[in-house]
C-alpha positions as CSV (number, residue, x, y, z in Angstrom):
1,M,-21.3,80.6,28.6
2,K,-24.1,80.8,25.9
3,N,-27.2,78.8,26.5
4,Y,-26.9,75.3,25.0
5,E,-30.3,75.7,23.3
6,A,-29.1,78.9,21.5
7,L,-26.0,77.1,20.2
8,K,-28.2,74.1,19.1
9,Q,-30.4,76.5,17.2
10,Q,-27.4,77.9,15.3
11,G,-26.4,74.3,14.5
12,D,-29.9,73.6,13.3
13,V,-29.8,76.6,10.9
14,I,-26.6,75.2,9.3
15,W,-28.1,71.7,9.3
16,N,-31.2,72.9,7.5
17,I,-29.2,74.7,4.8
18,A,-27.9,71.2,3.8
19,N,-31.4,70.5,2.4
20,L,-30.5,72.7,-0.5
21,L,-28.0,70.0,-1.6
22,R,-30.7,67.4,-2.1
23,G,-30.4,66.0,-5.6
24,P,-26.7,66.5,-6.5
25,Y,-25.8,65.0,-3.1
26,R,-27.2,62.2,-1.0
27,P,-27.6,63.0,2.7
28,P,-24.5,61.1,3.8
29,Q,-22.5,63.4,1.4
30,Y,-23.9,66.7,2.8
31,R,-20.9,67.0,5.2
32,R,-18.5,67.4,2.2
33,V,-20.1,70.8,1.6
34,M,-21.4,72.0,4.9
35,I,-18.5,71.3,7.2
36,P,-15.9,73.2,5.1
37,L,-18.3,76.0,4.5
38,T,-19.0,76.4,8.2
39,V,-15.2,76.5,8.8
40,L,-14.7,79.1,6.1
41,R,-17.6,81.2,7.4
42,R,-16.2,81.2,11.0
43,L,-12.7,82.1,9.8
44,D,-14.2,84.9,7.7
45,C,-16.0,86.3,10.8
46,V,-12.8,86.0,12.9
47,L,-10.7,87.9,10.4
48,E,-13.4,90.5,9.6
49,S,-12.1,93.3,11.8
50,S,-8.5,93.1,10.6
51,K,-9.1,92.2,7.0
52,D,-8.4,95.5,5.3
53,E,-5.3,96.2,7.4
54,V,-3.9,92.8,6.7
55,I,-4.4,93.3,2.9
56,D,-2.7,96.7,3.1
57,Y,0.2,95.4,5.1
58,H,0.6,92.4,2.9
59,R,0.8,94.6,-0.2
60,K,3.4,96.8,1.5
61,L,5.7,93.9,2.4
62,K,5.4,92.4,-1.0
63,A,6.2,95.7,-2.6
64,D,9.4,96.0,-0.4
65,G,10.7,92.8,-2.0
66,K,12.9,92.1,1.1
67,Y,11.1,89.1,2.5
68,D,10.1,85.6,1.4
69,A,6.5,84.4,1.6
70,E,7.0,82.5,4.9
71,T,8.6,85.6,6.6
72,I,5.8,87.8,5.4
73,E,3.2,85.4,6.9
74,T,5.0,85.4,10.2
75,M,5.2,89.2,10.3
76,I,1.5,89.6,9.5
77,N,0.5,87.1,12.2
78,H,2.8,88.8,14.8
79,R,1.6,92.4,14.0
80,F,-2.1,91.5,14.2
81,K,-1.8,88.9,16.9
82,L,-3.3,86.2,14.6
83,S,-2.6,82.5,14.2
84,F,-3.7,82.7,10.5
85,H,-4.9,85.3,8.0
86,N,-6.3,85.8,4.5
87,T,-4.9,88.2,1.9
88,S,-7.6,87.7,-0.7
89,E,-9.8,90.7,-1.5
90,F,-12.9,88.6,-1.0
91,T,-15.1,88.0,2.0
92,F,-18.3,86.0,2.2
93,Q,-20.3,89.2,1.7
94,N,-18.6,90.6,-1.4
95,L,-18.3,87.1,-2.9
96,L,-22.1,87.3,-3.5
97,G,-21.7,90.5,-5.6
98,D,-20.7,88.6,-8.7
99,A,-22.8,85.4,-9.1
100,D,-21.3,84.5,-12.4
101,K,-17.8,84.3,-11.1
102,L,-18.6,83.0,-7.7
103,A,-16.9,79.6,-8.2
104,A,-13.6,81.2,-9.3
105,N,-13.7,83.9,-6.6
106,L,-14.4,81.4,-3.9
107,N,-11.4,79.4,-4.9
108,N,-9.4,82.7,-4.9
109,Y,-10.6,83.4,-1.4
110,I,-9.5,79.9,-0.2
111,A,-6.1,80.4,-1.9
112,G,-5.6,83.7,0.1
113,F,-5.3,81.9,3.5
114,S,-1.9,81.7,5.1
115,A,0.0,78.5,4.6
116,R,-1.0,76.5,7.7
117,A,-4.6,77.3,7.4
118,R,-4.6,76.7,3.6
119,K,-2.9,73.3,4.1
120,I,-5.8,72.2,6.4
121,I,-8.6,73.6,4.3
122,E,-7.2,72.1,1.1
123,K,-7.5,68.6,2.6
124,F,-11.3,69.0,2.3
125,K,-10.8,69.0,-1.4
126,F,-13.5,71.6,-1.5
127,D,-12.5,72.8,-4.9
128,E,-14.1,69.6,-6.3
129,E,-17.4,70.4,-4.4
130,I,-17.4,74.0,-5.6
131,E,-17.3,72.8,-9.2
132,K,-20.0,70.3,-8.6
133,L,-22.2,72.9,-6.8
134,D,-21.7,75.4,-9.6
135,E,-22.6,72.9,-12.3
136,A,-25.8,72.0,-10.4
137,N,-26.7,75.7,-10.0
138,R,-26.7,75.4,-6.2
139,L,-23.5,77.3,-5.2
140,F,-24.9,80.8,-5.0
141,E,-27.9,79.9,-2.8
142,V,-25.8,77.8,-0.4
143,V,-23.1,80.4,0.0
144,K,-25.7,83.1,0.4
145,Q,-27.4,81.3,3.2
146,V,-24.1,80.4,5.0
147,A,-23.0,84.1,4.7
148,A,-26.2,85.1,6.5
149,I,-25.1,83.2,9.6
150,D,-23.4,85.3,12.2
151,L,-20.4,83.3,13.6
152,H,-18.5,86.4,14.8
153,P,-16.4,85.9,18.0
154,D,-18.3,88.7,19.6
155,R,-21.5,86.6,19.2
156,I,-20.1,83.1,19.7
157,T,-16.8,82.7,21.6
158,N,-14.1,80.3,20.5
159,I,-15.1,77.6,23.0
160,E,-18.7,77.9,22.1
161,M,-17.9,77.7,18.4
162,G,-15.9,74.6,19.2
163,Y,-19.0,73.0,20.8
164,L,-21.2,74.1,17.9
165,F,-18.7,72.7,15.3
166,E,-18.3,69.5,17.3
167,D,-22.1,69.0,17.3
168,L,-22.3,69.5,13.5
169,V,-19.5,67.1,12.9
170,R,-21.2,64.5,15.1
171,R,-24.5,65.0,13.4
172,F,-23.1,64.8,9.8
173,N,-21.0,61.8,10.7
174,E,-23.9,59.9,12.2
175,Q,-25.8,60.6,9.0
176,A,-22.9,59.0,7.1
177,N,-22.7,56.1,9.6
178,E,-21.5,53.6,7.0
179,E,-18.2,55.6,7.0
180,A,-18.2,57.2,10.5
181,G,-16.6,54.3,12.4
182,D,-13.4,54.8,10.4
183,H,-12.7,58.1,12.0
184,F,-15.4,58.8,14.5
185,T,-15.6,57.4,18.1
186,P,-19.0,57.6,19.8
187,R,-19.0,60.6,22.0
188,E,-20.1,58.7,25.2
189,V,-17.1,56.4,24.8
190,I,-14.8,59.4,24.6
191,K,-16.4,60.9,27.7
192,L,-15.8,57.7,29.6
193,M,-12.1,57.6,28.6
194,V,-11.5,61.2,29.5
195,S,-13.4,60.9,32.8
196,I,-11.3,57.9,33.9
197,L,-8.1,59.3,32.6
198,F,-8.4,62.4,34.9
199,T,-9.9,60.6,37.9
200,H,-7.8,60.8,41.1
201,D,-5.0,62.5,39.0
202,D,-3.6,65.5,40.8
203,L,-1.6,66.8,37.8
204,V,-4.7,68.1,36.0
205,Y,-5.6,70.4,38.9
206,R,-2.4,72.3,39.2
207,E,-3.0,76.0,38.5
208,G,-1.3,77.4,35.4
209,K,0.2,73.9,34.6
210,V,1.2,73.3,31.0
211,I,-0.7,70.1,30.1
212,K,0.0,68.4,26.8
213,I,-2.6,66.0,25.4
214,Y,-2.0,63.8,22.4
215,D,-4.0,61.5,20.1
216,P,-1.9,59.6,17.5
217,T,-5.0,58.6,15.5
218,C,-7.0,61.8,16.2
219,G,-9.6,61.4,13.4
220,T,-12.0,64.4,13.7
221,G,-10.5,65.4,17.0
222,G,-13.2,64.2,19.3
223,M,-10.9,62.9,22.1
224,L,-9.0,66.2,22.1
225,S,-12.2,68.2,22.1
226,E,-13.6,66.2,25.1
227,S,-10.3,66.6,27.0
228,D,-10.3,70.3,26.3
229,K,-14.0,70.6,27.5
230,L,-13.5,68.6,30.7
231,I,-10.4,70.6,31.7
232,L,-11.1,74.1,30.5
233,H,-14.9,74.6,30.5
234,P,-15.3,77.9,32.3
235,E,-18.1,76.6,34.5
236,T,-17.6,72.9,35.0
237,G,-14.0,72.4,34.0
238,L,-11.5,70.6,36.3
239,N,-8.9,73.4,35.8
240,P,-10.1,76.4,33.6
241,G,-6.8,78.1,34.4
242,A,-4.6,75.3,33.0
243,N,-2.4,76.0,29.9
244,L,-3.7,73.2,27.7
245,Q,-1.8,72.2,24.5
246,L,-3.5,69.7,22.1
247,F,-1.5,67.5,19.7
248,G,-2.6,64.9,17.2
249,Q,-1.8,63.1,14.0
250,E,-4.2,61.8,11.3
251,Y,-3.8,60.2,7.9
252,N,-7.3,60.6,6.6
253,P,-7.4,63.9,4.7
254,E,-11.0,64.9,5.5
255,S,-10.7,63.9,9.2
256,Y,-7.4,65.8,9.5
257,A,-9.1,68.9,7.9
258,I,-12.0,68.7,10.4
259,C,-9.6,68.3,13.4
260,G,-7.3,71.1,12.3
261,S,-10.3,73.4,11.5
262,D,-11.7,72.7,15.0
263,L,-8.4,74.0,16.5
264,M,-8.4,77.0,14.2
265,I,-12.0,77.8,15.2
266,K,-11.0,77.7,18.9
267,G,-8.0,79.9,18.2
268,E,-5.5,77.2,19.1
269,E,-2.1,76.3,17.5
270,V,-2.9,74.3,14.3
271,K,0.7,73.2,13.7
272,N,0.3,70.7,16.6
273,I,-2.0,68.6,14.3
274,V,0.1,66.7,11.8
275,F,-1.1,65.1,8.6
276,G,0.5,61.6,8.0
277,N,0.8,58.0,9.0
278,T,1.8,57.7,12.7
279,L,3.5,54.3,12.4
280,G,5.1,55.5,9.2
281,T,5.9,54.2,5.7
282,G,9.4,55.8,5.8
283,K,8.6,57.7,2.6
284,S,9.1,61.4,2.2
285,K,5.8,63.2,2.4
286,E,4.9,66.9,2.4
287,G,8.3,68.0,3.6
288,F,9.0,65.3,6.2
289,V,9.5,61.5,6.4
290,D,6.2,59.9,6.9
291,G,6.1,58.6,10.5
292,D,6.0,60.1,14.0
293,G,4.8,63.7,13.5
294,H,6.0,64.8,17.0
295,P,9.4,63.1,17.4
296,D,10.6,65.4,20.1
297,E,7.5,65.8,22.2
298,R,6.4,64.0,25.3
299,F,2.8,64.2,26.6
300,H,1.0,64.1,30.0
301,Y,-2.1,62.5,28.6
302,M,-2.8,60.4,25.5
303,L,-6.0,59.0,24.1
304,A,-6.6,56.9,21.0
305,N,-9.0,54.7,19.1
306,P,-6.6,52.9,16.6
307,P,-8.0,50.9,13.8
308,F,-9.3,47.4,14.8
309,G,-7.9,44.4,13.0
310,V,-6.2,46.4,10.2
311,E,-3.2,45.1,8.4
312,W,0.0,47.1,8.8
313,K,1.6,45.9,5.5
314,P,2.2,49.4,4.2
315,E,4.2,50.2,7.3
316,K,5.9,46.8,7.7
317,D,9.3,47.7,6.2
318,N,9.6,50.9,8.2
319,V,8.4,49.5,11.5
320,T,10.5,46.3,11.2
321,R,13.5,48.4,10.4
322,E,13.0,50.5,13.4
323,H,12.4,47.5,15.6
324,N,15.6,45.8,14.4
325,A,17.8,48.8,14.4
326,F,16.8,50.6,17.6
327,G,15.2,47.9,19.8
328,F,14.1,49.5,23.1
329,K,15.7,52.8,22.2
330,G,13.0,53.1,19.5
331,R,9.2,52.7,19.6
332,F,8.8,49.0,19.1
333,G,11.4,47.3,21.4
334,P,9.4,44.4,23.0
335,G,8.2,42.9,19.7
336,L,5.9,43.2,16.7
337,P,2.4,41.8,16.4
338,R,1.2,39.7,13.5
339,I,0.7,41.5,10.3
340,N,-3.1,41.4,10.3
341,D,-3.6,43.7,13.3
342,G,-1.3,46.6,14.2
343,A,-3.4,48.0,17.1
344,L,-0.7,47.2,19.7
345,L,1.9,49.2,17.6
346,F,0.0,52.3,18.4
347,L,0.1,51.6,22.1
348,L,3.8,51.1,21.9
349,H,4.1,54.4,20.0
350,M,2.2,56.1,22.8
351,I,4.3,54.6,25.5
352,S,7.4,55.9,23.7
353,K,5.8,59.4,24.1
354,M,5.5,59.2,27.9
355,R,7.2,61.7,30.0
356,P,9.7,60.4,32.6
357,A,8.0,58.7,35.6
358,P,7.9,60.5,39.0
359,E,10.6,58.3,40.4
360,K,12.9,59.4,37.5
361,G,12.3,63.1,38.2
362,G,9.3,63.6,35.8
363,D,5.6,63.9,36.1
364,G,4.7,60.8,34.1
365,S,1.9,60.1,31.7
366,R,-1.5,58.5,31.5
367,I,-2.9,56.7,28.4
368,A,-6.5,55.6,27.5
369,V,-6.8,53.5,24.3
370,V,-9.7,51.5,22.8
371,F,-9.0,48.0,21.5
372,N,-11.1,45.1,20.4
373,G,-10.5,41.7,22.2
374,S,-7.5,40.7,20.1
375,P,-4.8,42.6,22.0
376,L,-5.9,40.9,25.3
377,F,-5.0,37.4,24.3
378,T,-3.9,36.9,20.7
379,G,-0.4,35.4,20.3
380,D,1.2,32.4,22.0
381,A,4.0,32.6,24.6
382,G,7.0,34.3,23.1
383,S,5.1,35.9,20.3
384,G,5.2,39.6,19.5
385,E,1.8,40.3,21.1
386,S,2.6,38.3,24.2
387,N,5.9,40.0,24.6
388,I,4.3,43.5,24.3
389,R,1.8,42.6,27.0
390,R,4.6,41.1,29.1
391,W,6.7,44.3,28.8
392,I,3.8,46.6,29.7
393,I,2.7,44.4,32.7
394,E,6.1,43.6,34.1
395,N,7.0,47.3,34.0
396,D,3.8,47.9,36.0
397,M,2.2,50.2,33.4
398,L,-1.2,48.5,32.9
399,E,-3.6,50.0,35.4
400,A,-7.0,48.8,34.3
401,V,-9.0,47.2,31.5
402,I,-12.7,48.2,31.1
403,G,-14.9,45.8,29.0
404,L,-17.6,47.8,27.2
405,P,-20.9,46.6,25.7
406,D,-21.1,45.4,22.1
407,Q,-22.8,47.4,19.4
408,L,-21.4,50.7,20.6
409,F,-19.5,51.7,17.5
410,Y,-20.8,52.8,14.1
411,N,-19.0,50.2,11.9
412,T,-18.6,47.2,14.1
413,G,-20.8,45.4,16.6
414,I,-18.0,43.7,18.5
415,Y,-17.1,44.1,22.2
416,T,-14.5,46.7,22.9
417,Y,-12.1,47.3,25.8
418,V,-10.5,50.5,27.2
419,W,-6.9,50.0,28.5
420,I,-5.6,52.5,31.0
421,V,-1.8,52.6,30.9
422,T,0.4,54.8,33.0
423,N,3.9,55.2,34.5
424,R,2.5,57.2,37.5
425,K,0.3,54.7,39.3
426,R,-1.1,55.6,42.7
427,A,0.6,53.8,45.6
428,E,-2.4,51.5,46.2
429,R,-2.4,50.4,42.6
430,A,1.3,49.5,42.4
431,G,1.7,45.9,41.1
432,K,-2.0,45.6,40.5
433,I,-4.4,45.5,37.5
434,Q,-8.1,46.2,37.8
435,L,-10.6,44.6,35.4
436,I,-14.0,46.3,35.1
437,N,-16.9,44.4,33.6
438,A,-19.1,47.1,32.1
439,T,-20.5,44.9,29.3
440,E,-24.0,45.3,30.7
441,F,-23.8,49.1,31.1
442,A,-25.8,49.9,27.9
443,R,-29.0,51.5,26.8
444,K,-30.9,50.5,23.7
445,M,-31.2,53.3,21.1
446,K,-34.5,54.1,19.4
447,K,-32.8,54.3,16.0
448,S,-29.7,52.4,15.0
449,L,-26.7,54.3,13.4
450,G,-25.0,51.7,11.3
451,D,-23.8,48.9,13.7
452,K,-24.4,51.2,16.7
453,R,-27.5,50.0,18.4
454,K,-26.5,50.7,22.0
455,R,-25.1,53.6,24.0
456,L,-23.5,54.2,27.4
457,G,-25.9,56.1,29.6
458,D,-24.5,59.5,30.3
459,G,-27.4,61.2,32.2
460,T,-28.6,62.9,29.0
461,D,-31.2,62.2,26.4
462,G,-28.5,60.9,24.0
463,S,-29.6,63.1,21.1
464,S,-33.2,62.1,21.3
465,T,-32.5,58.3,21.5
466,E,-34.1,58.4,25.0
467,P,-36.5,61.3,25.5
468,D,-36.8,60.6,29.2
469,G,-33.1,60.7,29.8
470,S,-30.8,57.9,30.9
471,P,-28.8,56.7,33.9
472,N,-25.3,58.0,34.1
473,H,-23.3,54.9,33.3
474,I,-20.2,56.9,32.7
475,A,-20.2,58.2,36.3
476,V,-20.9,54.7,37.7
477,I,-18.0,53.1,35.7
478,T,-15.7,55.9,36.8
479,R,-16.7,55.4,40.4
480,L,-16.0,51.6,40.1
481,Y,-12.6,52.5,38.8
482,A,-11.9,55.0,41.6
483,D,-13.1,52.7,44.3
484,F,-10.6,50.0,43.1
485,Q,-12.5,47.1,44.8
486,H,-12.0,43.4,44.3
487,D,-15.2,41.4,43.6
488,A,-17.5,44.4,43.6
489,R,-21.0,43.4,42.5
490,M,-24.1,45.1,41.1
491,T,-27.5,43.9,40.1
492,L,-29.0,44.4,36.7
493,G,-31.5,46.7,38.3
494,E,-28.8,48.8,39.8
495,I,-27.0,49.0,36.5
496,E,-30.2,50.2,34.8
497,T,-29.8,48.5,31.5
498,N,-32.8,48.3,29.2
499,I,-31.5,45.9,26.7
500,D,-33.7,43.0,27.8
501,P,-36.4,44.1,30.3
502,K,-37.5,40.4,30.7
503,R,-34.2,39.5,32.5
504,D,-34.3,39.1,36.2
505,Q,-33.3,42.6,37.5
506,T,-32.2,41.1,40.8
507,K,-29.5,39.1,39.1
508,S,-26.1,39.9,40.6
509,L,-23.0,40.5,38.4
510,C,-19.3,40.9,39.3
511,V,-18.3,44.3,37.9
512,S,-14.8,44.8,39.3
513,R,-11.9,42.5,40.1
514,V,-8.3,43.3,41.1
515,F,-5.3,41.1,40.3
516,D,-1.6,41.0,40.9
517,N,0.5,41.6,37.8
518,R,2.0,38.2,37.9
519,E,-1.4,36.5,37.6
520,F,-1.5,37.4,33.9
521,G,1.8,35.7,33.2
522,Y,2.5,32.0,32.6
523,L,5.3,29.6,31.7
524,K,4.8,27.6,28.6
525,I,6.7,24.3,29.2
526,T,7.4,21.5,26.7
527,V,6.5,18.1,28.0
528,E,8.2,15.2,26.3
529,R,7.5,11.5,26.2
530,P,10.0,8.8,25.1
531,L,10.2,7.3,21.7
532,R,9.2,3.6,21.7
533,L,9.7,1.5,18.6
534,N,9.4,-2.1,17.5
535,F,11.4,-3.5,14.6
536,A,10.9,-6.1,11.9
537,V,12.2,-6.9,8.4
538,T,9.3,-7.6,6.2
539,D,8.3,-6.9,2.6
540,E,6.0,-4.1,3.7
541,R,8.7,-2.4,5.8
542,I,11.4,-2.8,3.2
543,Q,9.0,-1.2,0.7
544,R,8.5,1.8,3.1
545,F,12.3,2.1,3.4
546,Q,12.6,2.0,-0.4
547,T,10.2,5.0,-0.8
548,G,12.2,7.0,1.7
549,T,14.3,10.0,0.8
550,F,17.6,8.4,1.8
551,F,17.2,5.3,-0.4
552,E,16.0,7.2,-3.4
553,S,18.8,9.7,-3.2
554,L,21.4,7.0,-3.5
555,A,20.6,6.7,-7.3
556,I,20.5,10.4,-8.0
557,S,23.7,12.1,-9.3
558,L,24.7,15.5,-8.0
559,K,26.7,16.3,-11.2
560,R,25.2,18.8,-13.6
561,K,27.2,18.8,-16.8
562,N,29.4,15.7,-17.1
563,K,27.0,13.1,-18.5
564,A,29.5,10.3,-18.2
565,K,30.0,11.1,-14.5
566,I,26.2,11.3,-14.0
567,E,25.6,7.9,-15.5
568,E,28.5,6.5,-13.5
569,E,27.1,7.8,-10.2
570,I,23.6,6.6,-11.0
571,L,25.0,3.1,-11.7
572,E,27.0,3.1,-8.5
573,G,23.9,4.3,-6.5
574,K,21.7,1.5,-8.0
575,A,24.4,-1.0,-7.1
576,A,24.4,0.3,-3.5
577,Q,20.6,0.1,-3.4
578,A,20.7,-3.5,-4.6
579,A,23.4,-4.4,-2.0
580,I,21.4,-2.9,0.9
581,L,18.2,-4.8,-0.2
582,A,20.2,-8.0,-0.5
583,V,21.3,-7.7,3.1
584,L,17.7,-7.0,4.2
585,Q,16.5,-10.1,2.4
586,T,18.9,-12.2,4.5
587,L,17.2,-10.8,7.7
588,K,13.6,-11.6,6.5
589,P,13.5,-15.3,7.6
590,A,14.0,-14.3,11.3
591,F,10.7,-12.3,11.1
592,A,8.7,-14.7,8.9
593,E,6.3,-15.6,11.7
594,G,5.5,-12.0,12.7
595,Q,8.3,-11.7,15.2
596,L,9.0,-8.2,16.6
597,V,12.1,-6.8,18.2
598,K,11.0,-4.3,20.9
599,D,14.5,-3.1,21.9
600,R,16.3,-0.8,19.4
601,K,19.7,-1.7,20.8
602,I,19.1,-5.4,20.1
603,F,17.9,-4.8,16.5
604,E,20.7,-2.4,15.8
605,G,23.1,-5.2,16.7
606,Q,21.3,-7.6,14.3
607,L,21.6,-5.0,11.5
608,S,25.3,-4.5,12.2
609,D,26.0,-8.2,12.1
610,A,24.2,-8.7,8.8
611,F,26.0,-5.8,7.1
612,K,29.3,-6.9,8.4
613,A,28.7,-10.4,7.1
614,A,28.0,-8.9,3.6
615,D,31.1,-6.8,3.9
616,L,29.1,-3.6,3.6
617,T,29.5,-0.5,5.8
618,L,26.5,0.5,8.0
619,D,27.3,4.2,8.3
620,L,25.3,6.5,10.5
621,P,23.0,8.0,7.7
622,L,22.1,4.5,6.5
623,K,21.5,3.2,10.0
624,T,19.3,6.2,10.9
625,A,17.2,5.7,7.7
626,L,16.7,2.0,8.4
627,L,15.8,2.4,12.1
628,A,13.4,5.3,11.5
629,A,9.7,5.0,12.3
630,G,8.0,4.6,8.9
631,A,10.9,2.4,7.7
632,L,11.9,-0.8,9.6
633,G,10.7,0.8,12.8
634,E,7.1,1.4,14.0
635,K,5.7,3.3,16.9
636,D,4.8,0.9,19.8
637,P,3.7,2.0,23.3
638,S,4.7,-1.4,24.6
639,A,8.3,-1.3,23.3
640,E,11.4,-0.3,25.2
641,I,12.4,3.3,25.4
642,C,14.8,4.4,22.6
643,R,17.9,6.1,24.2
644,D,20.8,8.2,22.9
645,K,24.5,7.4,23.5
646,K,24.4,8.9,26.9
647,G,21.5,6.7,27.9
648,N,18.9,9.5,28.0
649,P,15.5,8.9,26.5
650,E,14.9,10.2,23.0
651,P,11.7,12.3,22.7
652,D,8.8,11.3,20.4
653,A,7.8,14.4,18.5
654,D,4.3,13.0,18.0
655,L,3.7,12.7,21.7
656,R,5.2,16.2,22.5
657,D,2.8,18.5,24.4
658,T,2.9,21.9,26.0
659,E,1.5,23.1,29.3
660,N,0.8,26.6,30.5
661,V,1.9,26.9,34.1
662,P,1.0,29.9,36.2
663,L,3.9,31.9,37.5
664,P,5.0,31.1,41.1
665,K,3.2,33.2,43.6
666,D,6.4,34.6,45.2
667,I,8.2,35.5,41.9
668,E,9.3,39.1,41.4
669,L,8.7,41.0,38.2
670,P,10.3,41.8,35.8
671,L,11.4,38.2,35.0
672,P,15.2,37.7,34.2
673,L,14.5,36.8,30.6
674,D,15.6,38.8,27.5
675,Y,13.2,39.7,24.7
676,E,14.0,37.9,21.5
677,S,15.0,40.1,18.5
678,K,16.8,39.8,15.2
679,K,20.1,40.1,17.0
680,N,19.6,37.3,19.6
681,K,17.1,35.1,17.7
682,G,17.4,31.6,19.1
683,K,20.1,32.6,21.6
684,V,18.1,33.9,24.5
685,D,19.6,32.7,27.8
686,V,16.9,30.9,29.9
687,D,19.2,29.8,32.7
688,P,18.5,32.8,35.0
689,L,14.8,32.2,34.7
690,L,15.1,28.4,35.2
691,K,16.9,29.0,38.5
692,L,13.7,30.6,39.7
693,V,11.0,28.4,38.2
694,R,12.5,24.9,37.6
695,A,11.3,23.4,40.9
696,H,7.9,25.1,40.4
697,C,7.6,23.5,36.9
698,E,8.7,20.1,38.2
699,A,6.1,20.3,41.0
700,Y,3.4,21.0,38.3
701,L,4.6,18.1,36.3
702,K,4.4,15.8,39.3
703,A,0.9,16.9,40.3
704,E,-0.7,17.4,36.9
705,V,1.0,15.1,34.4
706,L,2.9,12.2,35.9
707,P,-0.2,10.6,37.4
708,Y,-1.4,10.1,33.9
709,R,1.9,9.8,31.9
710,P,4.6,8.5,34.3
711,D,7.3,8.5,31.6
712,A,7.0,12.2,30.8
713,W,9.6,14.8,31.5
714,I,10.1,18.6,30.9
715,E,12.5,19.9,28.3
716,H,13.5,22.9,30.4
717,N,15.6,24.7,27.7
718,K,12.4,25.1,25.6
719,I,10.7,27.2,28.3
720,K,8.8,30.3,27.2
721,V,7.1,33.1,29.0
722,G,3.6,34.3,28.0
723,Y,1.2,37.0,29.1
724,E,-2.5,37.2,28.4
725,I,-5.6,38.9,29.8
726,P,-8.5,36.4,29.7
727,F,-11.1,39.0,30.5
728,N,-14.2,36.9,30.0
729,R,-12.8,34.0,32.0
730,H,-12.3,36.2,35.1
731,F,-15.9,37.2,35.0
732,Y,-17.5,33.9,34.0
733,E,-20.0,32.6,36.6
734,Y,-21.6,29.2,36.1
735,E,-25.3,29.1,35.7
736,P,-27.0,25.7,36.0
737,P,-29.5,24.9,33.3
738,R,-33.2,25.2,34.1
739,P,-34.9,22.1,35.4
740,L,-36.1,19.7,32.6
741,A,-39.7,20.0,33.9
742,A,-39.6,23.8,33.3
743,I,-38.2,23.4,29.8
744,E,-40.8,20.7,29.0
745,A,-43.6,23.0,30.3
746,D,-42.4,25.8,28.0
747,I,-42.3,23.4,25.0
748,E,-45.9,22.2,25.7
749,Q,-47.0,25.9,26.0
750,L,-45.4,26.7,22.6
751,E,-47.0,23.6,21.1
752,S,-50.4,24.7,22.4
753,E,-50.0,28.2,21.0
754,I,-48.9,26.8,17.6
755,M,-51.9,24.5,17.4
756,A,-54.3,27.3,18.3
757,M,-52.8,29.4,15.5
758,L,-53.1,26.6,13.0
759,K,-56.8,26.1,13.9
760,A,-57.4,29.8,13.5
761,V,-55.8,29.7,10.0
762,T,-57.7,26.5,8.8
763,A,-61.1,27.5,10.4
């Protein structure tokens, strides 16, 4: 393995060439030129030894006229044991022989690559930069200096070139930090994810094992590169003899080109990186329907950093169609999140790519995914988000959630969380979920990169952010995960954070807790209270009745064309209105002194007698309108309960409330409750669930509600199941405020300092 410093020096040479671009380009734009040129130079060096033979063989096959272009490419690759080739007469050396035609010849050189390589390179849109460089009279000098760099495989191996390229991508992306967060995950976060994903996992150590790793939002390929490094590194790798296959999908053209180029540079199969939208728009794109780029593949390990809080409107029709048509046979069976955040859709997609679990004869899969806080708790019971969490937890796939510090990412300062999801849990983790509080595991950076002001300590200098090195937070967090302890604690001093040196370094924090799966579930019950009304017939209440929908609709005709009929119906309606009001006028004297009837049954009898005496029919719609609250009725807590025909209390919608009740401690998961979909909307049978939890809910009502509202009851048929992961609540520890005397002393000290400063100014 080449010395790291030697590789860094090579990277510095390329980095310094970028200074030639100053003027036509701003520093954040340098990568548009330097990254594709580095790729082209490496490919040029790789193909150098076989270049002339490839061109001769290509000419011969073309002259034969027997084969199409695709077959010719396959034959060339097979003959020369290549994964790509170039049939252009140009190389980086002879390109410089004709400075006047350099732009045209460089485009010709790029067009000479085989289809897969050309498809990746074209995503850089480098032809636009060639034109810009040529117009600015910078093209020749830049190409000349890049051509002078020796990137031949005899000098720099594939894995070394991968590290060099990865370092350049990181440096250029950090320089363009206002954009980096869209497709670049901080390297130390990736290291943590990869480290935890492979901890205590026997699969990764099997000699010669084919291991498939996948990132559905692969960006520039950082997660795939780190996985490759951790497993295959010839000196420190977990299993250098493994047969590793990397897969990914990316919809950003430049990021896709960088990731694909990285694989080409390492000599790996580039067809495994697909360009397109993973969730899918359903539209035909570049020869296939936009969506899952690896529909027939299943993977051992998956990592992703899907977009935070991004709407999925472009994919809505396709995703909803798949959810409705395929249910759990598709990718999105449990439900769909709200339209303004599609992060959980990517996790469902990844779960659909899992290999069969060990108990089903497979070797299972492990997933690490970065989310913001929203997927932990957004969505009420029965919502898409809650149902997704429920399905994952009840099927015992959520293994751990790791809370990271804020200000770790380039384009957002929010707290982030790594979820570990698997269908091959170790025996001691079955039915359990570990929460790791790593929010204090951070080091302050000397120079901010966009919103990134902190980093996880990884035992290195962090690219000169900490010249004296840093603690290895990644190793500590990984150990916390491996130890799997409940209520594990560390002091700030042990954590070695330098964010606020003034804090008490002896302060103890809980950093790991372990819970049963069911502790994240709850029952949302609907608590009803009875409707209580008093009644009276007064001018005010009659007026309220007159402005109601029922009364006004009596004088509205439903006819559309027959004017005579319209007028006739309106006249009839006005007559009916007058007759009703006349009856109500006969009842007014009984309430002239402010009398109230507090029993609806009694008042209903009075109404019936009055209408009968006037020879008018008191039908159900009219009676309902008259007795309604806001007409002749009025809410009154002291009134008798209003009951239906069966004598049951009628609920008052204004007094309706909900309570979240923890699941019973002895209940088994998964719960006997179907997931609501388009096919069974409003028809989910709750009876099997109620058999298990009705008594539990009634006990909760008796203990928590009835002492304060003795007339309340539960409407059991409205029961819903919810799941949430209240991460912060589980690590909250009450800290009493400082004594008033101490606060007062601080204020007096500040006042003294301010007065001293004022005297100094006015002296």
